[in-house]
N, C-alpha and C positions, 0 to 999 in steps of 0.2 A: 526604873528597871530592866534590867540585860538581858531578854530573854534570853538569850544562845549561852552568856556566859553562867548564867542561871541553871541552865540544861545539863551544863558541862559540868560545876557542882553537884548536880545530881549524877550523872554518872561515877564521877569519883568517890561518890560518896559508894554508892552503889558496888563499886572494884575493891574502894581497901577494910570498908563494913568499918569505919572507927572516924569520929569528925577530926580528930584532930592529923592523922593521917591524910586522908580528902586534901583537907586547907593545903598542907605542904605541899602536895602533890600538885595544887593551883595555889600555889605562893601569894597564901594571902593566909589570913587569920585565921582561928576557929572563929568566933565571935561573926566574922564576915562571913564566913561562907552559909551560919546558921542563921543570921538574917535575909542572907540571896533566899534561902529554899521558905525558911519561912510568911514573903514577900512569894513568892511562887504557888503555895500551899493557896494564900487569899488570894491570889489572882484566878488560879482556877477555884477555889471554894471550892473544897476537899484536902484530906489531911492524907498527905503523901508518904511521911516519914512515923511506924512506929519508936513512940520513941519514951526510954525510962530513963536508969539513969545512963545510961551509954545506947548507944546505938542498937533496934531491935527489928531492924528488916525493911520493906515499904509495906505500906496495904495494897489491898488488891487495886488504888483506883493510882497511886502511886504505883504499881508496875506498869499498868498502860502508860503512866506519863512518861516513867524510863522509856519503855520502849519507843516513844515519837523521841524523845531525847537522843537515844541510841543513833536514829534515823537521819534527825537533823542536822545532827554534827558531821554526821558521814555525809551527808547533800551540801552539807558546808564545805568542807575536805576536799571534795571534788567540784567543786564548781571554782572552789579558790586555783586547784593545779588546774585546772582546764584553762580558763584565764591567765594566767600563768606561763604556760607552755604551746606551742606552736605544735599544726597538725600533724608537723613528721617530727616531733622533738620531742613525746614526754619528759615532763621533767615532775619531781616532786615525792613526800616518801612512801615505799611500798614493803607494809607489816609481812612476814612470812612467818608464819609460826607452825615446827617440823619435830616430829617425833625423834627420840634423840637415835633414833638408830639411822634416820636418813638425812641428818645434820650433813655431813660431807658432800651428801648429792644438795642438799639445798646451797651449801656454800660456790656448787658448785656453781651452778643457776646462778644464782644471785651473781656470781661477778663478771658471768658472760652476759647475763641481763646489762649490766652496767656497763659491762665495755661497748655494748651497742649502741645503748640509750645511757651515756652520762651527767645527765639531768634526769634519771632514777638516784634515789638513795634506796636499797633497802635495807628494809633492817630484818634480822633473822635473829629468831624466839624458839629456841626448845623446848618444848612443852611437852603434854602428858595429852593421849587421845581427847582425853573429856576436853581436857582446857581448850583444844581443838575448837573442838563441836561448836563451847559457847562460846570462845572468841570469833565464828563465821556470825553465830547464829545476833551476837550482840552489836559485831560490825564491828567489835573492838580490835582483828588484823583483818586483811583485806585478801588472803593467801595461803592456805595449808595443805602441806606437804604430808601424807601419812595414808594409814589404813580404811581403802573406802571402800575392803567388806564392812567397816562399821556404818557405814551410813544409813542401811537399811534396818539398824537396832534405833533409829532416832527417827522423831516426825519430824523433821528438818528438810527445808527446802533447797540444799545442799548440789551443787553440777559438780565434776570429772572429768576428769582427764590422764586415764592413766596413765606412768609413764615408765614404772620395769615391775616386778616381780623379785621377793627376796625369797635368800636358798641361806641356806644356814647350815656354817662349819665350827670346828671346835679346833679354835685356838688356841693353842701348849708351846712351851719352850722345849725346842726341836733336842732328841736324842745328841744329835752330831753338829751340831752348827756348819753352816759354810764357811768355808776359808774369807778370813780378813782380808777385807778389799772387796767382799763380795757384798753388795748391799740389795738382797736380793731375799724374801721372805720366799720358805718352799712350802711346796705343798704333796701333803704324803695322803696315800689311802687313801677311800671312805670307810668311815668308821659309824656302828648302825649309834639310836640314841640309848640303845641297853647299855652296851659297850663307854659312853663318854659316857654315861652315868655315875662309876667307878672313881673319877677324878674328880678334886674338892676344885667346887666352880665358884667364878665372881658370876652374880646374873641381875640385869638390871632391879630394884623394886617390886615390889606387887603391885603398887599404881600403877603402872608399864603396861601396856595391851603387848607389850613386846613379852614382859614376863610370863603373861598369861597363856600365849602363844605358845612357850620355849616348855611349859611346865604341863600344857597339854601333851607336847610331843612327850616330853620324858613317862608321863602320866598312861600316855596307850603303847610306850616299847611295855608295859611292865614298872620300870624303877621310877617312881618318884621322884625327885631328886631336892635335898635339905640345900643352900650354897653354904660355902667357905664364906663366903662376903655378898654382901649388897650392897646397890649405889645405885642412882639417881645419875651417873656423870660416867658418857661413855670413855672422857680419858684415863680416868679411874679404869674400868671393864679392863685398858691395854695394859694403861701401868702396873695392875698389880697381875698380868702373866710379864710384862719382861722384866718385875725385878722382884717376884715373887715364887711361889712354888703352887700357884693358882692355876688352873684353865677357866677361858670364858667360850663359851656358848654364843657367835653372831655373828650378823647376819654377812652379806658379797659385800659391800656398799663402809663397811665398816672395819673387813680387813686390809677391802685397798687401803687405807690411809697406813696400814704399820707396814706397807711392802717392804719398806727398809730396812728390817730386821731382817737381818739375819739369823738370829737365836732363836727367831720363833716358826711357827709351823702350823698350818693351818691344815686342817681334813674334813673335808664335805661331810653332811651329817646327811646318814641315808636310814632306810629300814621306818620312817612315819614320815608321810607326806605332805613335809610344812613348804608349803608355796604361800606367800602372802602376797598381796598385789596391793604395790603401792600407789600415789596418785597423785594429785593433785586436786584441790578444791576447796569452794566458792562459793555465798552466799549466791542460789538464783535466779535474786530479784531484784536486788542493791543494784545499782548502777553503780558502773565499772566505772572506772579513774583511767584517765588515759594510760597513767603506770602499769593499772592493772591490764589494759590491755594488751600491750604492747607483750606483759608478762606470759599472756595467753597464747600470744600468735610463736612466742619461743617455746613455749609445752611442746607446741603441738610440731617446730621443724624436724624435721629427719635427720639434720648433723644434731643436733641437742642431745633427741632419743637415743642415739648410736654413742654419744658420750655418756650420757647416764650409765648404758647396758655395758659400757667397756669397767665403769668403775661399780657396777652392784652386782646384782644374782651371784654367778657360777664362777665370776671373774678368771672367764678361758680366751678374752681377747688379748 
């Protein structure tokens, strides 16, 4: 039995919760995956997988084996990348999970990291806050960019590095677009959350932590809202304002991505102090690869932090 391969199959089954899809992701047949997992159970002398007509989860013993499998695969990948890297030339894949509202900053960070270290291949994934936290805990992602305030809500060994603070805007079509040839988003006067509530809005879906924050701000202002459009796509949020009759509530990092639309206007939201810190988070005890170490050096670099601040927050620079 190939122990490492069997551990990989177990992790895939836990992620996909379906034998056929797990086998497909591992590029083997379903019988081969099932046989390998039965051999793993025989080797440990315990039942790992709850079986019925379909996958029914893991036994308590299986959960313990899964945790060891996740750490074993992580350590194996780190070792491979260590052996393939030189001391001053980190190489390997770096999986970065990010909340949707921070995607523009994650993209800029990844581009700057790759420019500094061409051997690093960043993989940027859009994920909900809950998915980020789970990904860090099971080591399926190396680094997360998200709401650091949520760390206190979970019993997780995470470390965090602050990056910037989200400030919010109402994004709408401008009453008077700038002249043709002027490729610049307009910034209007501040507007209260209560005033913004009268507009038809495109907001993120309820499973997103950002939506909970925005809903709470409107409720605090005494004007809870029901959106006209819901989406889990930041591109949809922006284009629905460009092409339709709706407005949207966006943090500065997202507003910065539509600065080239002269027909749009962004109004700072006031009256409900919604200021959310965003930071990089990683597993506090897992061994860091050289690629991750290089990423954390950049995350604390003053040049990068100035760049991140210029493209987020109140967008005053």
